[in-house]
C-alpha positions as semicolon CSV with decimal commas, in nm:
position;residue;x (nm);y (nm);z (nm)
1;M;13,570;12,625;0,287
2;Y;13,431;12,519;-0,049
3;T;13,305;12,170;-0,117
4;T;13,528;11,977;-0,352
5;P;13,379;11,773;-0,637
6;E;13,492;11,457;-0,457
7;Q;13,304;11,557;-0,141
8;F;12,995;11,641;-0,344
9;A;13,013;11,308;-0,529
10;A;13,057;11,117;-0,203
11;A;12,758;11,294;-0,048
12;N;12,545;11,216;-0,353
13;K;12,659;10,854;-0,352
14;N;12,564;10,820;0,017
15;S;12,223;10,975;-0,049
16;V;12,154;10,743;-0,342
17;E;12,262;10,440;-0,139
18;A;12,034;10,545;0,145
19;L;11,740;10,588;-0,094
20;L;11,808;10,248;-0,250
21;T;11,823;10,088;0,094
22;M;11,490;10,248;0,188
23;A;11,335;10,137;-0,143
24;N;11,459;9,780;-0,088
25;T;11,321;9,787;0,265
26;A;10,983;9,905;0,136
27;F;10,978;9,639;-0,137
28;A;11,072;9,366;0,112
29;S;10,791;9,482;0,337
30;A;10,545;9,482;0,047
31;E;10,655;9,129;-0,046
32;R;10,602;9,010;0,311
33;L;10,257;9,170;0,322
34;A;10,162;9,018;-0,014
35;A;10,276;8,673;0,099
36;L;10,085;8,711;0,425
37;N;9,771;8,819;0,238
38;L;9,793;8,533;-0,011
39;N;9,850;8,275;0,262
40;T;9,566;8,421;0,467
41;A;9,330;8,419;0,168
42;R;9,421;8,058;0,087
43;S;9,375;7,952;0,448
44;L;9,046;8,142;0,474
45;L;8,911;7,974;0,163
46;E;9,007;7,627;0,288
47;E;8,863;7,703;0,632
48;T;8,538;7,837;0,484
49;V;8,487;7,520;0,281
50;A;8,559;7,300;0,583
51;N;8,326;7,509;0,802
52;A;8,048;7,493;0,544
53;K;8,081;7,115;0,530
54;S;8,066;7,098;0,909
55;L;7,757;7,317;0,922
56;L;7,584;7,117;0,649
57;S;7,648;6,795;0,838
58;A;7,447;6,914;1,140
59;K;7,153;6,688;1,214
60;D;6,945;6,935;1,417
61;A;6,932;7,299;1,526
62;Q;7,115;7,239;1,855
63;E;7,405;7,068;1,679
64;L;7,412;7,354;1,425
65;M;7,436;7,611;1,708
66;S;7,708;7,408;1,875
67;I;7,912;7,390;1,555
68;Q;7,870;7,765;1,497
69;A;7,987;7,841;1,851
70;S;8,292;7,619;1,811
71;L;8,389;7,795;1,486
72;A;8,378;8,149;1,626
73;Q;8,685;8,149;1,852
74;P;8,934;8,003;1,602
75;S;8,821;8,262;1,345
76;V;8,874;8,548;1,587
77;E;9,212;8,410;1,691
78;K;9,320;8,385;1,327
79;A;9,205;8,742;1,259
80;I;9,405;8,859;1,559
81;A;9,710;8,664;1,445
82;Y;9,679;8,823;1,100
83;S;9,657;9,169;1,257
84;R;9,963;9,098;1,470
85;N;10,159;8,991;1,162
86;V;10,061;9,306;0,971
87;Y;10,151;9,521;1,272
88;Q;10,485;9,341;1,310
89;I;10,574;9,391;0,943
90;A;10,482;9,759;0,962
91;S;10,676;9,808;1,286
92;Q;10,988;9,638;1,152
93;T;10,974;9,841;0,832
94;Q;10,932;10,165;1,025
95;E;11,222;10,072;1,252
96;E;11,453;9,990;0,959
97;I;11,368;10,312;0,775
98;G;11,411;10,505;1,100
99;K;11,763;10,366;1,137
100;I;11,848;10,468;0,781
101;L;11,715;10,820;0,838
102;E;11,904;10,850;1,168
103;A;12,227;10,750;0,995
104;Q;12,164;11,005;0,719
105;F;12,087;11,274;0,976
106;A;12,409;11,195;1,163
107;E;12,609;11,209;0,838
108;V;12,460;11,545;0,738
109;N;12,523;11,676;1,088
110;K;12,887;11,564;1,072
111;T;12,933;11,722;0,729
112;V;12,783;12,055;0,837
113;T;12,993;12,062;1,153
114;S;13,305;11,985;0,954
115;A;13,223;12,261;0,705
116;L;13,170;12,504;0,991
117;D;13,503;12,413;1,145
118;K;13,675;12,476;0,811
119;A;13,486;12,804;0,774
120;V;13,606;12,919;1,116
121;K;13,968;12,867;1,013
122;N;13,923;13,078;0,699
123;A;13,677;13,331;0,840
124;P;13,771;13,693;0,892
125;A;13,826;13,824;1,243
126;G;13,507;13,892;1,435
127;S;13,298;13,622;1,269
128;D;13,328;13,398;1,574
129;V;12,991;13,519;1,704
130;A;12,809;13,419;1,384
131;V;12,976;13,076;1,375
132;A;12,893;13,021;1,742
133;A;12,529;13,111;1,672
134;V;12,513;12,861;1,386
135;K;12,673;12,591;1,601
136;S;12,426;12,669;1,881
137;A;12,135;12,639;1,635
138;I;12,269;12,304;1,515
139;A;12,303;12,181;1,873
140;A;11,946;12,291;1,947
141;A;11,819;12,113;1,634
142;N;12,005;11,797;1,734
143;S;11,859;11,813;2,083
144;A;11,507;11,860;1,944
145;Y;11,559;11,571;1,702
146;D;11,680;11,345;1,984
147;S;11,381;11,442;2,199
148;M;11,138;11,373;1,915
149;T;11,301;11,039;1,841
150;K;11,279;10,933;2,206
151;A;10,916;11,047;2,228
152;A;10,827;10,859;1,908
153;K;10,986;10,541;2,045
154;Q;10,794;10,578;2,371
155;V;10,468;10,628;2,182
156;A;10,541;10,319;1,972
157;E;10,610;10,114;2,286
158;I;10,287;10,235;2,449
159;A;10,089;10,159;2,131
160;E;10,240;9,812;2,114
161;A;10,149;9,747;2,478
162;N;9,793;9,870;2,415
163;V;9,757;9,648;2,107
164;A;9,879;9,349;2,308
165;A;9,635;9,425;2,590
166;A;9,342;9,473;2,351
167;T;9,430;9,152;2,170
168;S;9,445;8,959;2,493
169;A;9,113;9,103;2,610
170;T;8,948;9,017;2,277
171;V;9,073;8,658;2,288
172;K;8,949;8,620;2,646
173;A;8,610;8,773;2,563
174;V;8,560;8,543;2,265
175;G;8,668;8,245;2,474
176;V;8,419;8,331;2,751
177;A;8,122;8,410;2,522
178;P;8,062;8,056;2,387
179;K;8,102;7,910;2,736
180;A;7,849;8,156;2,873
181;K;7,598;8,056;2,604
182;K;7,643;7,690;2,689
183;A;7,578;7,757;3,058
184;A;7,249;7,938;2,980
């Protein structure tokens, strides 16, 4: 019934490995975000200089307005692309960490169940009811965990669909606005 030092060491080793994997995942995500931010800042600076040159080359007010209108949509599209990239990095990181936590939860569950099975073999007569109650509680916790995991995945899918729809609507609205001004 008692945990052996080898079992304890193995459990600790698995926990440390899981923590290291999560830390590496977080660092990789931070690196990707930093690279995205640096590339976006560089691109924004270059684009701002080019846009300023274009605006300064305008010969009259109508040409200036035309240049401004032509610059709006690409800027919005780039901002949306940046947001998508940030969202994608965050989603992938959350998914990877979720997998690690699910694996850890399954391992703990297996260990507890195994310990209970060993306890039943060495338990005094009449303790079956207590063991059955503990097993029932574990089963209920597993069921609740599974339900929460499924609900969280559904919420993430709905959020992703809403982000995609909002992005599409924003791109369409920005694309229509300059055309509407030209028609007026």
